[in-house]
N, C-alpha and C positions, 0 to 999 in steps of 0.2 A: 817337608816330607814327614808323613806320620812315622811314629816310632813303634817298635814292637819289642817286647822283652823276650830275649832269646830263651830264658828259662821257661816261660809259659809255653812258648811254641814247642820246645823240646819235650815238655811233659805231654803235650798233645800228640807229638810224633811217637813217643814211646807207647802211648795207648793205642794208636793206630796200628803199630807193628805188633803189639801184643795180642790184639783181638782180630786182626785181619784173617779172613778165612782163605785168602789166596794172595800170594806175593810172587811177582815176577820181576825180572831184571833186564835192562838194556845197557850194554857196555860199549863205549866208543874207544877211540884211540888213547884217550887220556888215562884209561885204566892201565894199559900196557906201558905207557910212558912212565907211570909211577914205579914201574919195575925195571926201568933202564932201557926200554925200547925207544927208538927214535920217533919223534912226531913226524907228520907228513912232509913238512918242508925239509927237515934234516934227512929223512929217508930219500927224498928227491935228490938232494945234493950228493949223498953217499952213493946212490945208484948211478948217477951221471958220471961220477969219478971212476966207476968200475968199467965203463964202456971204452972201446977203442977210440982213437982220435977221430976217425971217420964217422963212427957212430955218435960221438959227442957233437960233431958238426950237424948231423941230422937232427939230433936231440935239440940243439940250440935253435935250428931253423923252425922246428915245431913249436918251441917255447915262444918264439917271436910271433908266429902265426896265431897262437892261442891268445897271447896278450893283445894283439891287434883286433881279433875277432870278438873277444869277450871283454875287452877293456880292463884286463887284470894287470896288476903290478907283480903279483906273485903267482907262479904257475906250479902246481903240484904234479907229482908222478901220476896221479889219477887223471888229471887234465891231459897229460901227455898221452897216456894209454888210450884215453877216450878218443883223442884226435887220430892217433895211429890206427885204431880199429875202425874208425870211420873211413879212413883211407883204404884199409884192407877191404872193407865192404864195397866201396865205390869201384875199386880196381879189381876186385875179385882175387886179390893176392897175386896178380900176374905181373911178370916183369915188363911186358909190352905196354901196360897201362900205367899212367901216373896221374897223381893229383897233387897240386901245390909243389911240384918238382920232385915228388917222391914216388917211386914205382911201388906197385903192389908187393913185389918181391922184397924190396927194401923195407917196407912197412912191416911185413910178416916177420922178417929176420930181426928187426929192431924190437918188435913186440916180444919176441922170444928172449932176446938179450936182456931187455929191461926186467922181464919176469925172473930171469936167472939172477940178475943183480938184486932184486927185491928178496928173492929166496936167500941169497948169500948173506945179505946184510942182516935180515931178521934172524936167520938161523944162528949166526954168530952171537948176536945179542941174547938170544934165547939160552944159549949154552952158559952164558955168564949170569943169567937172571936167578935171583933167589926167590922161589915161589912159595916160601913158607907161609907168608901172609895170605896168598891165594888159597893155599891148602886149608888155612883156618877158616876163610870165608866159605869154601866148599863144604867143610865139615859142619859149619853153622847151618848152611842151607839144607844140606842132606839130612840133618838131624831134626829139622822142623817138621815133625810128624803131625800135620794137621789135615791130612787127607786130600791136599790139593796137588795138582800136577805142577812140578817145579820146572819152570822154563827160563832159560837164559838166551837172550838174543844179543849178538855182537857183530860189529862191523870189522873186527880185528882179524887179520890173516894169520897171526902168530898162533902158537900152540901152547901158550902158558896155561890156559884153562885145562887143556887135556893133560898136560904134565902134572898139574896139581891134583886133578881128579884121580888119575891113575896112581899117583904116589899115595893117595888116601885109600886106594882100593874101592873107590866109589863107582857104582854102576851108572852109566849114562848112555844116551842114545843121540845120534847126530843125523839120522836120516839115511845112513848107509847100512846095507845088509850083506851077509856073506862072510866067508872066512879066508879063502884063498886069495881073492882080490875083491874086497868089499865094493859094491856098486851102489850108486845113489838110487833110491827107490821112492819116487814121489808118493806112491800109494801108502807107504808106511808112515807118512807124517800128516796124512789127511784127517785121520780120526784121533780122538782123544781117548786114552785108556780108561776103562771102567774099573770099578772097585775090585773086581775079581781078576783083573789083568795082573800077571806076575811082574810086569814092568812098570806098573803105575807109580811106584816109588822112585824110579830112576829119574835122574836129572836129564832134562832135554837141553841140548846145546845146539842152538841154531846159528850157524855162521853165515849170515845173510850176504856177505861180500866175498865169500870163498875162503879157502885155506891153503896154506903152503903144501899140504899133503893131499890135495885133490888134483887129479890129472884128467885131461881129456884123452881118451884112448879110442882108436879106430879098430874095429874088428875086421881083420883082413878078409875073412870069408864072406861077410855080409855088407861091408862098407858102412856099418852102423857105428856112430860115435856114442860112447857112453862115458859117464863120469865115474872114476874109480878113486878110492881112498887107499893110499899106501902108507906103510910104516915110516919110521925114521930113515931118511935118505940124505945123502950128501949133495947130490946134484940132480935136478929134475931132468927126466928123459923125454917127457911129453909136455904138451902145452899146459901151463898152470891155470887152474880155474880161479882167477882173481878178478873181481868185478869192479871196474871203475864206477863210482857211484852215480855219475851223470850219463853213463852210456845208455843209448837207446838201441838195445839189441833187437834183432828180429826174433820171432818166437822160438825158432829152433835153437837160438843161442842163449835163451833166457834160463833154461834149466841148468842147474837146480834152483836158481835164485827165485824165480817166480813162485815155486812151490813154498819156499820159506816165507815170502811176502804174504802169500795166501794164508799160511798158517798163522802168521802174526795178526792178520786182520781178524781171523776167527777167534784167536786167543783173547784179543783186546775187547771183543764184543760178547764174551760168553757170560757176563754177569759181574758179580763183585770181584774186584781186583785192585790191589795196590801195585802199581808198576813203577819201579825205581830206575831212574836213568842216571848213570855216572860216566864221566869221561866222554860224553857225546856232545858235540858242538851244535847239533841241529842244523848242519850245513847241507844235508841231503834232503832235498825237497820231497822225493818219493817216499822216504821213510816218514818224514814229517806229516805228509798227507795221511798216511795210514794211522798215525798216532792221533792226530787232531780230529780226523773223521770219526774215529772210535770214541773219542771223548764227547763229541756231539751226540752220537747215537747211543752210547752207554753211560748213563748218568751214575752208574755204580762203579765206574772206572775212576780211580784217583791216581794221578801221575805226579810223582815227586822227582824233581830234577835237582841234582847237586852239582853246582858249577864251581870250577876252580878259580875263576876270575869274575869280577863284576861286569866286565865287557860282555860276557856270555849272558848275564842277566839282562843287560840292556838290549841285546839282540833278540831276546825272548819276550821282550816287553809287550809287543803287539799281540802275541799269542796268549801270554799269561793273563793280560787284562780282559781278554775275551772269553776265557774259560774258567769257570768257578771251580772245576775239578782238577786244576793244575796248580802246583806250588813249585816255584823256582827259587832256589836258595843260593846266594853267593856270599863272599866274605863280609861285605858291608851292608848288603841289602837283601830283601826278600820280596817276592810278589806272591801274595796269597789272597784268595777270595777276590781276585781281580784288582787288588790294590797294591801298589808298590810302597814298601815301608823300609825304614832304616833300622838295622839291628841296634839294640842297646842291651847291656847286661846290668840288671838291677836285682840284687839279692836282698834288698832291705826288708821285703815281706816274705819272700820265698827263697830260702837257701837251697842250693843243689850241690851236694858233695861230689857229684860226678860231672860237674860243669866242664872240667878240663878235657873231657872226651870230645867236646864239640866247640869249645871256645878257647881262643888264645888270648890270655890276659895282657900280654905285652903289646901285641898288635891290635888288640880289641877287634878280633875278627872271628867269624864263624869258619870252622876248618874242615867240615865234612865234605867239601868239594874235592879234597884229597882222598883218593880211593882207599889208601892205607888207613886213614883216620876213620873213614866210614866203616871199614871192616872191624876196627877196634870197638867202635860204638855199638855195632850190631851184636858183637860177641859179649861185651860187658853187660848189655841189657837183656841177654837171652835167658839167664838163669841156668845155662848149660855150659858155662865156661870150662869147667874141669874136664867134662867129657869131650868138648870140642878140642881142647889143647892136647888131650891124650890121643885123639885120632890124628890130628895134624902133626904131632911129633913122633908118631910111630915110624919106624924104619921100613 
């Protein structure tokens, strides 16, 4: 395997970030895991343990069905919800109809109980999380005054980003409008703000798989369902808007998710953009299609993927070798310009006093796959560290 000097590559990366006219981010579950939230399989087990014995039996039956149908050894909470919601659709949620031995009524109730469990597990972990580093990241991003629209896409249900943004008193927009009971407005995310728009400097936070504080609410007078965002609550009273990544909803159930996906397609094809992915495993084919289609159509799009393990790099190999505008970085290897290479650290010709921001001397590994390390690298190379720390440390 070819070698690549990590010092040379990081000098190039610094230049890219310094001169980029537009920088966006995509964050997956790994970013939340860095702050103590459970990964998908741990979340699955913790949620199952919160169910009653009869609900756990149904849960186990569904696990077995999914394993058999999809040939999986590990089944996640998203796989379970996906299957339950298919049963709900087939049976129309009625107690007289059943599929795979589960009635529509049972499926609807189990869906609700699982969402309550997800809510409970994540909310408890959120309360314990230290978001000071996320505050520092948001301060770094918000202070990058280069005239571009700052957009963050995330599959995470938790509210760590919102907690950090609000702790910093940073203005942001998530697609909801209103004050008494903010409602999702697809029209509000279709257009991009112009220079004269007072919200152009706001961070856009697009939660493409839903959020713990989104609820589906039926209007009793009109029987119309709409998505509302609520404040901090202890127990959900309506159906949570959490989107299983492989679900094939009918159009009426796709809002607000389809609006966010459309926004992402537009954003990635608008011209020059450095799009940074962290904590995302590329296991959601629908999202992958959007990103890779955009890379084929927009040659000014450059996607940087920071991987926590080299297994993720291996999984990305077929994509990365086919796209020259994709760079995938793991602890021991990198794929850039369509070629897989092995990292080496060689300072015989070019010393780098800041190498420890991205390189572990002992393990001889690249460390920016860790979201916390990536935050530190971005801040240290920003030239704005003092201002960022002041914002992030303000009470």
